[in-house]
C-alpha positions in Angstrom: 0.0 0.0 0.0 2.8 2.4 0.9 4.6 1.6 -2.3 1.5 2.4 -4.3 1.1 5.7 -2.6 4.7 6.6 -3.2 4.4 5.6 -6.8 1.3 7.7 -7.3 2.9 10.8 -5.7 6.1 10.5 -7.7 4.1 10.2 -10.9 2.2 13.4 -10.0 5.5 15.2 -9.3 7.0 14.1 -12.6 3.9 15.4 -14.5 4.1 18.7 -12.6 7.9 19.0 -13.3 7.3 18.8 -17.1 5.6 22.2 -17.2 8.4 23.6 -15.0 11.1 22.4 -17.4 9.3 23.8 -20.4 9.0 27.2 -18.7 12.6 27.1 -17.6 13.7 26.4 -21.2 11.5 29.3 -22.4 13.3 31.6 -19.9 16.6 30.4 -21.3 15.4 31.1 -24.8 14.4 34.6 -24.0 17.7 35.3 -22.2 19.6 34.0 -25.2 17.7 36.2 -27.7 18.1 39.2 -25.4 21.9 38.5 -25.3 22.0 38.3 -29.1 20.0 41.5 -29.3 22.5 43.2 -26.9 25.4 41.9 -29.0 23.9 43.2 -32.2 23.4 46.7 -30.6 27.0 46.7 -29.4 28.1 45.7 -32.9 26.0 48.6 -34.3 27.5 51.1 -31.9 31.0 50.0 -32.9 30.6 49.7 -36.7 27.6 51.9 -37.4 25.8 49.0 -39.1 24.6 45.6 -38.3 26.5 42.5 -39.5 26.2 42.4 -43.3 23.7 40.0 -44.8 25.4 36.9 -46.2 22.3 34.7 -46.4 18.6 35.2 -46.6 18.1 34.0 -43.0 20.0 32.0 -40.4 18.9 29.4 -37.8 20.5 27.7 -34.9 20.0 24.4 -36.8 21.8 25.6 -40.0 21.4 28.2 -42.7 20.0 28.4 -46.2 16.9 29.3 -48.1 15.0 26.6 -46.3 15.4 24.7 -43.0 18.1 22.1 -43.2 16.9 18.5 -43.2 18.1 16.9 -41.1 18.7 19.8 -38.7 22.3 20.6 -37.9 23.5 21.1 -34.4 24.5 24.7 -34.5 24.6 28.0 -36.4 26.3 27.7 -39.8 29.9 28.9 -39.9 28.7 31.4 -42.6 25.9 32.8 -40.3 25.7 36.5 -40.2 25.8 36.3 -36.4 29.3 34.8 -36.6 30.5 38.4 -37.0 29.6 38.9 -33.4 32.1 36.2 -32.5 34.9 37.2 -34.8 34.8 40.8 -33.5 34.9 39.5 -29.9 31.5 40.9 -28.9 30.4 37.5 -27.7 32.2 34.2 -27.2 29.7 32.0 -29.0 26.3 32.4 -30.6 23.8 30.7 -28.3 21.6 27.8 -29.5 18.2 26.7 -28.4 18.2 24.3 -25.4 16.5 21.6 -27.6 17.6 22.9 -31.0 15.6 20.7 -33.3 13.3 21.2 -36.3 10.6 22.6 -33.9 12.6 24.6 -31.4 15.4 26.7 -32.8 16.5 30.3 -33.1 15.9 32.2 -36.3 17.7 35.4 -37.4 16.6 37.5 -40.4 18.9 40.3 -41.4 17.5 43.3 -43.3 13.9 42.1 -42.5 12.0 44.7 -44.6 8.2 44.1 -44.9 8.4 41.0 -42.7 7.0 40.3 -39.3 5.3 43.6 -39.1 8.3 45.7 -40.2 7.8 48.7 -42.5 10.2 49.6 -45.3 13.6 50.6 -43.8 12.3 50.3 -40.2 13.9 47.0 -39.3 17.4 45.8 -39.8 17.0 42.4 -38.2 14.5 40.1 -36.5 15.2 37.3 -34.0 12.6 34.7 -33.3 12.1 31.4 -31.3 9.1 29.2 -30.5 8.2 28.9 -26.8 7.4 25.5 -25.5 4.9 26.3 -22.8 2.6 28.2 -25.1 3.7 27.3 -28.6 3.7 31.1 -29.4 6.7 32.8 -31.0 8.9 35.3 -29.2 10.1 38.1 -31.4 12.8 40.7 -31.1 13.6 43.3 -33.8 16.1 46.1 -34.1 15.1 49.7 -33.3 14.5 52.0 -36.2 17.8 53.4 -37.4 
């Protein structure tokens, strides 16, 4: 009887912990994108422009005109965000805690007329999907 009660309680704790883990990963995602945003702004202050666009968009699972299949494990070495590393602004470009075809970071340089941007009002957009809600978290550059 005692074993059954302990098993039931531990099962309930594991179910409750799942939501906590999702929320914790979402907090990490937001912190990562905030760090990338801060690095992009530091880059802009230093060079008076954002890293030049080398690709149409970049993701933390690889780069190209469409999502790589199968997903890679990190940003492409040709990612526009690698300029933040080569200039010493950040040590590495963060990746999503799960970093798969569903949960990854997305960076769009020169994002004109995309994600609510008006012509010449956005220079980049960062995005990730949150686990707890399934909604996207967006950051975009200030108007320059």
